Structures are given as C-alpha cells and as structure tokens.
DOKEVO-788221 format. One record per residue (C-alpha): x, y, z. Coordinates in steps of 0.5 Angstrom, whole numbers, plus 500, padded with zeros to 3 digits. Example, Ala and Ser with C-alpha at 12.3 -4.5 7.8 and 13.67 -1.06 7.14 Angstrom:
2
525491516
527498514
// end
This chain:
162
475458455
479452454
487452455
492448451
498446454
500447462
499453466
506456467
508458474
508465476
515468476
514474479
508473484
508467489
506464496
511466501
512463508
516469510
511474509
511478516
506478520
505485521
503485514
497480515
494485521
494491516
488488513
481487515
479479515
486477513
484470512
480472506
486474502
492470499
499474501
504474495
511477494
514480489
522479490
524484484
522490488
521487495
514488495
508484499
501484496
494482498
489478493
482476495
483468495
476467491
480470485
487467486
485462481
483467476
490471477
494465476
490463469
491470467
499470469
500464465
498468458
499475460
504480462
501482469
503490470
499490477
495485481
492486488
493491493
500492495
501492502
508494503
515494501
521492504
526498506
532495509
533489513
528489518
523495516
517495512
514501509
506501508
504502501
500508498
495503495
494500502
492507505
487508500
484501500
477499503
481493507
486497511
485496518
486503520
486502527
493499527
496506525
496513528
492518524
493525524
487530521
489535516
486542514
485544507
492547506
496541509
492536505
494540499
501541501
501533502
498532495
504536492
509532496
511538500
514537507
509537513
509539520
505534525
502536532
508534537
504529540
504525534
507518535
514516531
513512525
508511520
502515520
496515516
494522514
487524513
483530510
475530513
476523515
478520508
485517508
490521503
496516505
502515509
508520512
514517516
514521523
521522525
520527531
523534528
520533521
515528517
517524511
512525505
511518502
506520497
508518490
511523487
509522480
502523483
503530486
499536484
503541480
498546480
491548484
486552481
485559485
478561486
// end
C-alpha cells in the first residue's frame, strides 16, 4: 500500500536514551526489542524490533490505543512499578522477581483485588504471584502487608460456587 505525504513523527511513543537498565533486564532477549516511552503516563514499553517499522507506519495514520508490552510505570522519582502486562508476557524474565505460589482461595482473592498475606520469608518489594506455576500478576510486599497491583477494572466481582 502506497503512502502519500510524509510520515508523521510519533507524538506519544519515541525512542528514549533514558530507559532504565532494569527494564531491559526484565525481558528475555532484550536485544530483540525496541524500548519506547510514553511521557504522558510515564510508562515504558517493549516492542519487537522486527515490527517497529509497521508500528511507525500505523501511527502515522491511526490513533494507537495500545502497542507492544507495557513493562513499567514510573512511580515517584526513582521507583519503577512493573506492569500487569509484563507479568502475563511470554517474554518476562521471571528469574528477576521473587515468586510466591498461591493456593486457589488466595488466587481468587488476588483476582478480586483483595489483600494478601504472603509467607514471612518473602523478600520486600515487587513479587510475582502465581497459581499452579502460571503468573497472575504482581504485588508489592511491604513486610506487614502486600499491596495488590492487579488492575481493579479487571477484578472478579462474583464467582460461581459449585
């Protein structure tokens, strides 16, 4: 398909030299991704290098609602919060995050965005919670409690009781 006129420069996604190194390590094979930033909501994304030209072409003519895999959001000056889409991504380098295996009741509580009690030996910081070895998302372990980072708009409101 031929394009008339010049392609517009992306307004909200651009290459950034200030991508924190931690974010690049959060993915497997980081050399196969372009790392992009969205300054509006201070988010960092990874997009496959072999498809970047398609993204740039599409963004020249279309309003892009979502692209790539959101890796993190800047929280405060020096804090990065891993995103939920990172937890569910096949490219997650899960060895960099401590993991906690949840039982069924705990997993449902997590998916309802309720609070969780983690084992006392769980390291402080961001923890990947899993059910039957499948990642569900992240919590932030503060020691005495854990902040549930599951997107509230995705929460389970009711479950079927058997």
